[in-house]
PAGUPA-175107 format. One line per field, with one value per residue (C-alpha): residue in three letters; chain; x, y, z. Coordinates in nm, 2 decimals, always signed. Last residue first. Layout:
BEGIN
res: [ALA|...]
chain: [A|...]
x: [X|...]
y: [Y|...]
z: [Z|...]
//
This chain:
BEGIN
res: [ALA|ALA|VAL|VAL|THR|LYS|LYS|LYS|ARG|ALA|ALA|SER|PRO|ASP|ILE|HIS|TYR|GLN|LYS|VAL|LYS|ARG|TYR|LEU|THR|ALA|ARG|GLY|ILE|GLY|LEU|ALA|LYS|ALA|ALA|GLU|THR|LEU|ASN|GLY|LYS|TYR|GLN|ALA|ILE|ALA|ASN|GLU|ILE|ALA|HIS|ALA|GLU|MET|GLU|GLU|MET|LYS|GLN|VAL|ASN|THR|SER|THR|ALA|THR|PRO|THR|PRO|PHE|GLN|ILE|LEU|ASN|ASN|SER|HIS|GLY|GLY|ASN|ASP|THR|THR|VAL|PRO|SER|ASN|GLY|SER|ILE|LEU|ALA|PRO|VAL|GLY|ALA|SER|LEU|GLN|GLN|ARG|PHE|PHE|ALA|ASN|ASP|LEU|GLY|GLU|ARG|TRP|GLN|ALA|SER|SER|TYR|ALA|GLN|VAL|THR|VAL|ASP|HIS|GLN|GLU|TRP|TYR|LYS|LYS|ALA|ASN|GLU|VAL|THR|GLU|GLN|ASN|ASP|SER|VAL|VAL|ILE|MET|VAL|THR|ARG|SER|MET]
chain: [A|A|A|A|A|A|A|A|A|A|A|A|A|A|A|A|A|A|A|A|A|A|A|A|A|A|A|A|A|A|A|A|A|A|A|A|A|A|A|A|A|A|A|A|A|A|A|A|A|A|A|A|A|A|A|A|A|A|A|A|A|A|A|A|A|A|A|A|A|A|A|A|A|A|A|A|A|A|A|A|A|A|A|A|A|A|A|A|A|A|A|A|A|A|A|A|A|A|A|A|A|A|A|A|A|A|A|A|A|A|A|A|A|A|A|A|A|A|A|A|A|A|A|A|A|A|A|A|A|A|A|A|A|A|A|A|A|A|A|A|A|A|A|A|A|A|A|A]
x: [+4.84|+5.21|+5.45|+5.72|+5.99|+6.26|+6.24|+6.29|+6.64|+6.75|+6.64|+6.83|+7.15|+7.13|+7.43|+7.60|+7.89|+8.15|+7.93|+7.87|+8.25|+8.34|+8.10|+8.24|+8.59|+8.50|+8.33|+8.64|+8.65|+8.59|+8.25|+8.07|+8.25|+8.15|+7.79|+7.78|+7.89|+7.66|+7.34|+7.10|+6.90|+7.22|+7.13|+7.05|+7.37|+7.56|+7.39|+7.44|+7.83|+7.87|+7.68|+7.92|+8.23|+8.11|+8.04|+8.36|+8.54|+8.39|+8.16|+8.26|+7.99|+8.01|+8.35|+8.56|+8.86|+9.10|+9.05|+9.23|+9.06|+9.32|+9.43|+9.21|+9.23|+9.04|+9.31|+9.56|+9.91|+10.04|+10.20|+9.93|+9.66|+9.50|+9.15|+9.00|+8.64|+8.37|+8.19|+8.35|+8.69|+8.98|+9.20|+9.56|+9.80|+9.83|+10.17|+10.31|+10.02|+9.80|+9.90|+9.87|+9.52|+9.43|+9.59|+9.42|+9.09|+8.82|+8.95|+8.87|+8.49|+8.46|+8.65|+8.44|+8.13|+8.23|+8.31|+8.67|+8.90|+9.28|+9.43|+9.78|+9.96|+10.16|+10.02|+9.80|+9.67|+9.58|+9.30|+9.13|+9.14|+8.99|+8.72|+8.63|+8.60|+8.39|+8.15|+8.12|+8.00|+8.01|+8.35|+8.67|+8.95|+9.30|+9.60|+9.92|+10.24|+10.49|+10.81|+11.16]
y: [+5.31|+5.23|+5.33|+5.11|+5.31|+5.19|+4.84|+4.93|+5.07|+4.75|+4.55|+4.80|+4.69|+4.36|+4.14|+3.93|+3.85|+3.98|+4.28|+4.39|+4.32|+4.56|+4.82|+4.78|+4.82|+5.14|+5.29|+5.23|+5.00|+5.05|+4.87|+5.17|+5.40|+5.13|+5.11|+5.50|+5.51|+5.22|+5.38|+5.09|+5.14|+5.21|+4.90|+4.71|+4.79|+4.69|+4.37|+4.27|+4.36|+4.16|+3.86|+3.88|+3.90|+3.60|+3.40|+3.49|+3.39|+3.06|+2.95|+2.65|+2.43|+2.19|+2.09|+1.99|+2.21|+2.21|+2.58|+2.63|+2.72|+2.86|+2.55|+2.40|+2.38|+2.13|+1.89|+2.16|+2.02|+1.97|+1.64|+1.46|+1.60|+1.93|+2.06|+2.40|+2.42|+2.31|+2.56|+2.52|+2.59|+2.78|+2.93|+2.86|+3.16|+3.34|+3.45|+3.81|+3.83|+3.89|+4.26|+4.33|+4.19|+4.43|+4.72|+4.64|+4.63|+4.41|+4.11|+4.33|+4.34|+3.98|+3.94|+4.19|+4.02|+3.68|+3.81|+3.88|+3.77|+3.83|+3.58|+3.64|+3.31|+3.28|+2.96|+3.08|+3.34|+3.04|+2.90|+3.23|+3.37|+3.06|+3.03|+3.39|+3.36|+3.03|+3.21|+3.51|+3.27|+3.48|+3.33|+3.40|+3.34|+3.46|+3.32|+3.52|+3.36|+3.61|+3.70|+3.69]
z: [+3.06|+3.17|+2.89|+2.75|+2.59|+2.82|+2.69|+2.32|+2.42|+2.57|+2.26|+2.04|+2.20|+2.01|+2.11|+1.86|+2.06|+1.81|+1.72|+2.08|+2.13|+1.85|+1.96|+2.31|+2.20|+1.98|+2.32|+2.53|+2.82|+3.19|+3.20|+3.32|+3.06|+2.79|+2.91|+2.91|+2.56|+2.44|+2.58|+2.53|+2.85|+3.08|+3.28|+2.98|+2.80|+3.12|+3.18|+2.82|+2.84|+3.17|+3.00|+2.68|+2.92|+3.14|+2.81|+2.65|+2.98|+2.97|+3.25|+3.45|+3.57|+3.29|+3.39|+3.10|+3.15|+2.85|+2.80|+3.12|+3.47|+3.74|+3.92|+4.18|+4.54|+4.76|+4.89|+5.03|+5.07|+5.43|+5.37|+5.56|+5.36|+5.39|+5.40|+5.32|+5.41|+5.15|+4.98|+4.63|+4.49|+4.63|+4.34|+4.30|+4.23|+3.91|+3.83|+3.75|+3.50|+3.80|+3.87|+3.48|+3.47|+3.76|+3.59|+3.25|+3.40|+3.23|+3.44|+3.75|+3.65|+3.62|+3.95|+4.13|+4.01|+4.12|+4.46|+4.52|+4.81|+4.84|+5.09|+5.20|+5.29|+5.62|+5.72|+6.00|+5.76|+5.54|+5.78|+5.88|+5.54|+5.38|+5.65|+5.60|+5.21|+5.25|+5.49|+5.25|+4.98|+4.65|+4.59|+4.42|+4.63|+4.52|+4.72|+4.78|+4.91|+5.08|+4.92|+5.10]
//
């Protein structure tokens, strides 16, 4: 008999704890990730492979988990799809581009180190930099600023 697993992606620790307390009473395992951990995980092949077996529902918002009379949760949403029209949902490409920009800035334009930090190959990073029109030279220029 398999156990149900729910993935919660939230930066609000109270939301995570409420979800864990509620769902543990219903024999559901809760795996919690911050939004940063989730983005990093999606870049990891092993993490993606674990998810490919079937992505459970994700809890949404800061409200506590509530159920209707039938015991079904009222505030769960399905994994975002391309047809989602909500304006507060970031596209994966936007999150990926943002993560790449942050890594390049953190490593001051050193693409080899940024690729290692992101857990991707250097060639992959070069391809994504070109795909997302990211200018790594901007990060290199920031490090040459000298205080007078």
